[in-house]
C-alpha distance (Angstrom), angle and dihedral (degrees) to the residues before:
residue distance angle dihedral
M1 . . .
T2 3.80 . .
L3 3.79 112.0 .
L4 3.80 127.7 -157.2
W5 3.79 118.8 -167.0
Y6 3.77 127.8 -154.5
T7 3.77 139.1 176.2
R8 3.77 136.3 -177.9
C9 3.79 137.3 180.0
P10 3.82 123.5 -117.0
A11 3.79 91.5 -90.5
P12 3.81 142.1 114.9
T13 3.81 101.9 -87.6
P14 3.81 133.7 141.1
F15 3.80 89.0 -129.7
G16 3.81 90.8 55.9
I17 3.80 91.7 51.7
A18 3.81 90.4 47.2
A19 3.81 87.9 54.7
Q20 3.82 92.1 47.8
Q21 3.79 91.4 49.8
G22 3.81 91.8 49.8
L23 3.80 91.7 -122.7
L24 3.80 94.3 140.1
Q25 3.81 92.7 51.7
D26 3.82 90.0 46.9
E27 3.79 92.1 49.4
F28 3.79 94.8 57.3
A29 3.81 103.7 28.3
A30 3.80 94.3 98.3
D31 3.81 90.3 51.3
G32 3.79 93.6 55.6
I33 3.81 90.0 -116.4
E34 3.80 115.6 143.2
V35 3.80 118.7 -145.5
K36 3.79 115.2 -156.5
A37 3.81 137.1 176.2
L38 3.79 117.0 -120.4
Q39 3.81 88.6 -133.2
D40 3.82 89.4 64.8
A41 3.80 93.7 56.6
A42 3.80 117.4 112.9
E43 3.81 92.2 -145.4
A44 3.80 116.3 82.4
S45 3.82 89.8 -149.7
I46 3.80 90.4 62.1
R47 3.81 93.5 46.0
R48 3.80 89.2 50.0
S49 3.81 88.3 62.5
H50 3.81 86.1 80.1
F51 3.82 83.1 82.2
T52 3.81 104.2 23.2
H53 3.82 98.2 38.5
T54 3.79 90.8 -149.0
Q55 3.81 97.2 130.7
P56 3.82 110.3 110.2
W57 3.80 117.9 -119.6
S58 3.78 95.5 18.3
F59 3.80 140.0 136.7
R60 3.79 129.2 -155.1
Q61 3.80 134.9 -171.2
G62 3.77 121.6 173.2
G63 3.78 141.0 75.1
N64 3.77 111.8 14.4
I65 3.81 97.6 -142.2
P66 3.85 95.0 72.8
A67 3.82 89.9 43.0
L68 3.81 92.3 52.2
W69 3.80 91.7 42.3
A70 3.81 92.7 50.3
R71 3.81 91.5 51.9
A72 3.82 91.0 47.0
Q73 3.82 88.7 50.9
G74 3.80 89.2 57.2
S75 3.80 102.4 -98.0
D76 3.79 108.2 155.3
T77 3.79 100.9 -123.7
R78 3.79 136.8 138.9
L79 3.78 129.7 -145.3
I80 3.82 107.0 -129.3
G81 3.80 102.0 167.4
V82 3.79 146.4 -6.4
S83 3.78 134.7 -151.6
W84 3.80 124.0 -156.9
V85 3.79 120.9 -152.0
D86 3.79 114.7 172.3
E87 3.79 105.6 -132.4
F88 3.77 137.8 -172.9
Q89 3.81 111.6 -90.9
A90 3.79 118.8 173.7
L91 3.78 151.0 155.9
I92 3.81 110.7 -124.6
T93 3.80 134.7 -171.6
L94 3.79 142.1 -179.7
D95 3.80 93.5 -151.5
P96 3.83 109.9 101.1
H97 3.81 90.6 -158.3
V98 3.82 96.8 58.7
A99 3.80 112.9 101.5
P100 3.84 130.7 -175.6
T101 3.79 93.8 -104.9
R102 3.77 133.8 105.9
A103 3.80 92.2 -118.4
S104 3.80 93.0 52.4
L105 3.81 96.2 42.6
A106 3.80 98.0 44.5
G107 3.79 108.4 119.0
R108 3.80 94.2 1.3
R109 3.81 116.6 144.5
F110 3.80 113.2 -110.3
G111 3.80 111.2 -163.9
L112 3.80 111.8 -130.7
P113 3.83 115.1 -171.9
I114 3.79 117.8 -134.3
N115 3.79 122.9 -169.3
I116 3.80 105.1 -138.8
S117 3.81 92.2 -171.1
A118 3.81 98.3 45.0
E119 3.80 115.5 143.8
V120 3.80 91.1 175.2
V121 3.79 135.4 32.5
D122 3.81 114.0 -40.9
F123 3.80 93.4 -123.8
H124 3.81 93.3 169.2
R125 3.81 91.6 59.0
A126 3.81 92.4 44.0
T127 3.80 90.4 50.5
A128 3.79 93.0 51.7
L129 3.80 93.9 45.6
R130 3.78 90.5 51.2
G131 3.79 89.5 49.1
F132 3.79 91.2 52.1
H133 3.80 92.0 51.1
T134 3.80 97.8 47.1
L135 3.80 98.2 39.5
L136 3.79 94.6 45.3
E137 3.79 88.9 48.3
A138 3.81 89.3 53.2
I139 3.82 89.7 62.4
G140 3.80 96.9 38.9
V141 3.80 97.2 -102.5
S142 3.80 125.0 131.3
P143 3.82 121.0 -135.8
A144 3.81 84.9 -128.9
D145 3.81 88.2 67.3
V146 3.81 93.8 64.7
E147 3.79 134.5 59.4
L148 3.80 116.7 -115.5
V149 3.81 112.0 -144.7
D150 3.81 120.6 -166.2
L151 3.80 116.3 -125.0
P152 3.83 104.9 -161.6
H153 3.80 117.1 -151.3
A154 3.80 136.3 158.5
P155 3.82 109.8 -150.7
R156 3.76 120.5 -173.8
G157 3.78 112.3 -101.7
L158 3.78 136.3 -154.0
A159 3.78 90.1 -101.3
H160 3.80 91.5 66.9
A161 3.76 122.7 91.9
K162 3.78 113.8 -78.6
P163 3.83 111.2 -102.1
D164 3.79 115.6 -104.7
E165 3.80 107.0 -124.7
S166 3.81 89.9 -158.4
A167 3.82 91.2 60.6
P168 3.82 120.8 107.8
L169 3.80 111.3 -72.5
A170 3.81 95.0 -111.3
D171 3.81 91.6 52.5
W172 3.79 92.2 44.5
L173 3.82 92.7 50.7
D174 3.79 90.9 48.2
A175 3.80 89.3 56.6
Q176 3.80 95.3 52.0
R177 3.78 125.2 103.2
A178 3.80 111.6 -92.0
H179 3.78 122.5 -130.0
E180 3.80 108.8 -74.7
F181 3.81 92.9 -116.9
S182 3.80 101.1 30.0
R183 3.81 92.7 117.5
E184 3.80 92.3 52.2
A185 3.80 91.9 47.6
A186 3.80 91.1 50.2
A187 3.81 90.6 50.2
L188 3.80 91.9 55.1
L189 3.80 93.5 44.4
R190 3.83 93.1 47.9
G191 3.79 93.4 45.2
E192 3.80 92.9 -116.4
A193 3.82 91.6 127.7
D194 3.79 137.6 19.3
V195 3.79 97.7 -151.5
V196 3.82 135.3 21.8
F197 3.80 136.7 178.8
V198 3.82 123.2 -117.1
K199 3.77 134.3 169.6
G200 3.79 145.0 -176.4
A201 3.79 128.7 16.7
T202 3.80 92.2 -45.6
G203 3.80 89.8 52.9
L204 3.79 92.1 53.7
D205 3.79 90.0 45.1
I206 3.80 95.6 53.5
A207 3.82 92.4 43.9
N208 3.79 88.9 55.7
V209 3.81 94.2 45.6
I210 3.81 93.9 55.0
G211 3.81 95.4 36.4
A212 3.80 95.0 -116.4
R213 3.79 124.9 168.0
V214 3.81 124.9 -130.4
L215 3.82 111.6 -122.6
V216 3.79 97.1 -177.4
E217 3.79 134.6 -16.1
I218 3.78 132.2 -158.1
S219 3.80 98.2 -97.7
A220 3.82 85.7 74.1
H221 3.82 88.5 71.1
P222 3.83 113.5 78.5
D223 3.83 96.6 -166.8
R224 3.81 111.3 93.7
R225 3.79 90.1 -154.6
A226 3.79 89.1 62.2
H227 3.81 90.3 57.4
A228 3.81 89.5 63.8
N229 3.79 111.3 108.5
N230 3.79 135.6 134.3
G231 3.81 90.7 -60.3
T232 3.79 99.3 40.5
P233 2.96 117.4 92.0
R234 3.79 106.9 8.0
P235 3.82 114.4 -151.0
L236 3.78 125.9 -143.8
T237 3.80 107.0 -145.5
V238 3.78 133.1 -178.5
D239 3.77 135.8 -161.0
A240 3.82 105.3 -98.7
Q241 3.80 92.4 -138.2
L242 3.80 90.3 62.4
L243 3.80 90.9 46.9
R244 3.80 91.0 52.3
E245 3.80 96.4 44.3
R246 3.82 101.4 36.1
P247 3.81 112.5 16.0
D248 3.80 87.8 159.7
L249 3.82 90.9 66.2
V250 3.79 91.6 49.5
E251 3.80 89.6 50.2
R252 3.79 91.3 52.0
V253 3.82 93.1 50.4
L254 3.79 89.4 51.5
A255 3.80 91.6 48.0
R256 3.81 91.6 55.3
T257 3.80 90.4 46.8
L258 3.81 88.7 52.6
D259 3.80 87.8 51.0
V260 3.81 88.8 60.5
A261 3.80 91.6 55.0
A262 3.81 90.5 52.1
W263 3.81 91.8 46.8
A264 3.82 92.7 46.8
N265 3.81 93.3 58.1
S266 3.79 91.0 70.0
H267 3.83 99.5 33.3
P268 3.84 107.7 61.2
G269 3.80 95.6 152.9
E270 3.78 94.3 49.2
V271 3.80 90.9 46.3
S272 3.82 90.2 56.6
R273 3.80 90.5 51.2
Y274 3.81 93.3 48.1
V275 3.80 91.9 47.9
A276 3.81 92.2 46.8
R277 3.81 88.9 57.1
E278 3.79 91.0 44.4
V279 3.81 96.1 51.6
R280 3.82 93.8 35.6
S281 3.77 94.7 -123.2
A282 3.79 139.1 111.4
E283 3.80 120.5 -84.3
H284 3.80 87.0 -121.3
W285 3.82 90.1 68.3
V286 3.80 94.7 37.8
T287 3.81 92.8 60.2
R288 3.80 91.0 49.5
A289 3.80 98.6 41.3
Y290 3.80 96.2 49.0
G291 3.79 101.4 24.5
A292 3.77 135.4 -122.1
G293 3.79 91.0 -71.1
L294 3.81 95.8 61.2
H295 3.81 91.5 118.5
R296 3.81 89.0 59.8
Q297 3.81 94.3 50.5
L298 3.80 99.7 64.7
A299 3.79 97.3 90.0
I300 3.79 116.4 133.0
G301 3.78 116.1 -145.8
L302 3.78 146.0 113.1
D303 3.79 99.7 -94.6
A304 3.80 110.2 -177.6
G305 3.81 92.7 -135.3
A306 3.80 92.8 51.7
L307 3.80 91.8 48.0
D308 3.81 90.6 48.8
A309 3.82 90.9 51.7
L310 3.80 91.1 48.0
E311 3.79 92.7 49.9
H312 3.80 89.6 48.0
F313 3.81 89.6 52.2
K314 3.81 89.7 49.4
R315 3.80 88.1 59.6
F316 3.81 89.8 51.9
L317 3.81 90.5 53.3
F318 3.80 91.5 48.0
E319 3.80 93.9 47.4
H320 3.81 91.4 50.7
G321 3.80 95.3 46.3
F322 3.79 100.2 -110.0
I323 3.79 91.0 120.8
A324 3.80 114.2 36.2
T325 3.79 98.5 -160.7
D326 3.78 127.7 44.9
F327 3.80 120.5 -139.9
D328 3.79 140.2 -167.9
F329 3.79 104.0 -87.4
A330 3.81 95.3 -167.6
Q331 3.81 90.9 55.4
W332 3.81 89.5 52.7
V333 3.80 92.7 59.2
E334 3.82 115.1 85.0
P335 3.82 112.8 -173.4
A336 3.83 98.7 177.0
P337 3.85 98.0 87.1
L338 3.80 92.8 51.0
E339 3.79 91.7 47.2
A340 3.79 89.9 51.0
A341 3.82 92.5 47.1
L342 3.80 92.1 50.1
A343 3.80 90.1 49.1
R344 3.82 90.3 49.3
R345 3.82 91.5 52.9
A346 3.80 93.0 45.3
A347 3.81 90.8 51.9
A348 3.81 91.5 48.4
A349 3.80 90.1 51.3
G350 3.81 88.9 57.2
């Protein structure tokens, strides 16, 4: 049986909703093609492809740092679409005396997570560093004015053994994924850092739980390029072997992803519920982290502005050593599948 693999991050993406709705399985059921999530694979090497994108016949939509890193590492992938959801990005603090000014922030400790067990790119650290740069810039402060303090952590990764749900409760809980910003929250509560970066619904959630105050958030920055971070924009990539051998299958996956964008436009409440499940947060935080227009932001395309912002972010990652080898961004982008999918949908519409 032919097998297609897919993976996505816990994020607001049309591909993630398509997976939740079972659209990919429905699309290929009559062809005898199985569609399976990488996370359900028994082999750690296959699950690890969530970051490396080395698994043949696979799709990925999610954070752009692993996608850019995988391509820089030599993984043969193609970028076939991006979605752009404006999300909450902020610097938060527990110190009532910290103000968003150069004088107040000079010498303050900014907690920068570092994954001490990372086998792949440390996307969490790269995300926070980018947030520090763009948000400090928005208030006229240089990163050189503050002190960066490492926050070591060792989160469980996809390459580890899958947790046994029949194990004793304490062992099972220990194996679960921690809150995305638990290390940052602990640093503020323990006094290890004065300021940390958070984003998305989970970032708003944790800020509320610990009673933190927002110093500055991304809407203060007028440059769209500066909004680019791991979650903005989110690329949809495909294994190039699959694209070469079966472009028709790639086109069909894109067509179903485009269907989600069309459906989302008229289903705002359902979109919030789907995204809440996807990001593992309450709808309350979803509507505030991504805005009331979330259902109108799930388009998949190759918008020139989004691609420009992504390429600009790639340069940031290269300059700061998160990707060791640069690559030709324009050669990575493959517009043909999206063009074919759009033509397919237009023909079906009559």
